[in-house]
N, C-alpha and C positions, 0 to 999 in steps of 0.2 A: 565451921562457925554457924553456918546458916540451919544447921541439923540440931546443934547445941543450944542454939536460942531459941528454937522450937518447944525443946524438950524441957527447958525451963519454963516455958510460958505455959505448956499443957501439964507438965507436973506428973507427968506419968513414965517415969523411967522404969518400972518393973513390969511394963508389958514386953512382950517379944515385937521380933519383926519378921518380914517374910519377904522374898523376892522369887519373883519368875523368871527365869533365865540367870544363873548365878556364874555362868561362864567360869572363869579362875577365881573369882569371890571378892573383887577389889571392892565395887559397891557394897556387896552384900556386908564385908567386915565392918564397912563405915558406919552402916545402919547398926551392926548390932554391937559395935563400941559404945552406942547410946544407951545403951540396955546395962542392968546391973547383974544379967546373967542368971536372974532367979526365974524368970520364965523362958519357956523352950522358944526360940527360932528357927523358923523353916526355909531350907534352900530346897527351892524345887528346878529341877531341870532335867533335860534328857540324855545327858551326858554322853555316853557312848553310845545311845541309841540312834545314831546320826541317821537313820533310815526315816524317822521322824520329822527329822529337819526338813520339811518340805519346801522352804523358800531361802535355805542357807544361809540363816540370819544370826549363824553362831556354830560355835564349839565347845562345847562345853567339854572338862575333862576331870570328873571323878577325884582319880588321883592328885591331879594337879590341885585341885579345891582344897581336897582334905589336908594335904601338905602346906598350903599357904595358911589355911585355918592354925595348923599346929603352929606357925612359925610368927603370924602377924596378927592373928586375931585377939582383941582384948581378953576374950575369955577362954584361949586356946580351942575352941570348938566345942567346950563342956556342955553350953547349952543348947548346938545345935541339932536340928533333925534333918537329916537328907533325906528328900524325896524323890525318887528317879522315876521318870514318867514326863507325859504330856500333860499340860494344866488342862486339858480340855477334857479328858479320860476319867469319865465320870466314875469308872471303880477304883479311883484313887481317894473318893472319899474328903476330899479335901477340906470341906464345909465340917464335919465332924473331926477329923483328925485335927486340924489345927482350931476351930472353934469360932463362932459367932463374935465379931465384935472384938475380938483378942488383942486385936494388934495395935501399934503406936504407928508403924512406917510400915508401907508395902510397896516394892518396886516391882514395876511390870515391864519386863524386858526379856519375853519369851519369843513365841512364834511371833513374827512380823508381817503376818495377814490380817485385813480386817476382820476376818473370823476369830482369829487369836486373840486380836486386841479386845473387841467386842465381849467375849467370853473371858477373860482376864480382870477386864474393868468391870463385870458384873458380879464376878468372884471377889474381887478387891471389896466393893460397897459390901459384901455380905461380911467380910472377915476383919475389917477394920474397926477400930472402936470409934464412937460416937466424934470424940476429938481427932484422930489420928489424921495421919495424913498418906495419899497416895501419889506414887511418882511414876508418871509412864515416859518412858525413855524411848528414843528416836522420833519425837514426834514432827519434826522437821526436819528429818534426814529425806534427801531425795531419792536416796536409793532403797527406801523402804517406805513406800507410799501408802501399804495398806495400813500403818499404824495411824496415820491421820486421818486416813476414809474410816477406819474403825472408832477411833476416838469424836468424829463427827456423826455418824451414825448413833452411836450410845449418848451423844449430848442431845440429839433428836429425840431421844427416846424417854424425856423428862424424868432421868435419873436422880439419886440422891445424892450422889456426888457431882461437884461442880467445879469447874476450874477456878483458881484463885491466883495463880501466878505461872511465869513461863521463861525457861532460862537455861542455858547450859545443853540446847537440846531435849530438856525434860518440860513436861506438863504438870504442875503440881495440883492435883483435886482435893477438897474436903468435903464433908458432909454437908447439907444445904445449911443447916443447922447454926454450923461454925464458918459459914463463909466471911461475915463481918469480921470474927475473930480473927482469923488467917488474914485478911487483907490489911486487917492493922498491925499484923504481925510484921509482915513481908513489907509495909509501908516502911518502917522503922529501920531496915536493915541498909547497909552501905551500899548496898549492889545493886540498889534501884536504878532502873533510867527512866522509866515514863511508866504511865499506866494505860492499856489497852484494850479494846473491847472483843470479845470472842464468843461466838452464840449470846448473845444479850446479857454477858457478864462481863463484870470489870475485873481485870487480871494485872497484877504486877508484872511488868517486865523486867528483867534481872541482867 
């Protein structure tokens, strides 16, 4: 319901979505269900290349993911482009492959080191549309402190993505020019508990 409300507000259902760290695809398929399927969505994961999983933060499985797409995805995976590899690997050319400003939603749930988190947020700010939303997972997970460390370092760099809401262990970030827009969107949701401060920004706690 949260994401459906946002799609109605921003009016961009034809844009694709992306996730770094899809695992078996549960959250990815939720995001992809918000699209019409006319634009590609991108699933990025190291999958069976577990030697790249240096912080042991996940265990993606390509076959399970593909099977889940066929069974449960709104579009049966027809619009999904699978990219196998480490998101920090520049040889993947993710900015060129996906396209700058082409995504409505992007989930960051890949490597949980501070370095991966910073790199993925910088990538996300380039790939997300001006009115899109980035979701950083495990931001308050005590087992993966690299995520909150990376988020804090990123937010100290005067980025164009700023936090607008937090809840369910996820930090929601939007482009600076859409900060007030998203604050109002989240304020109207029934999940709101209070407003908090984080790095000088007002956030809606869900």
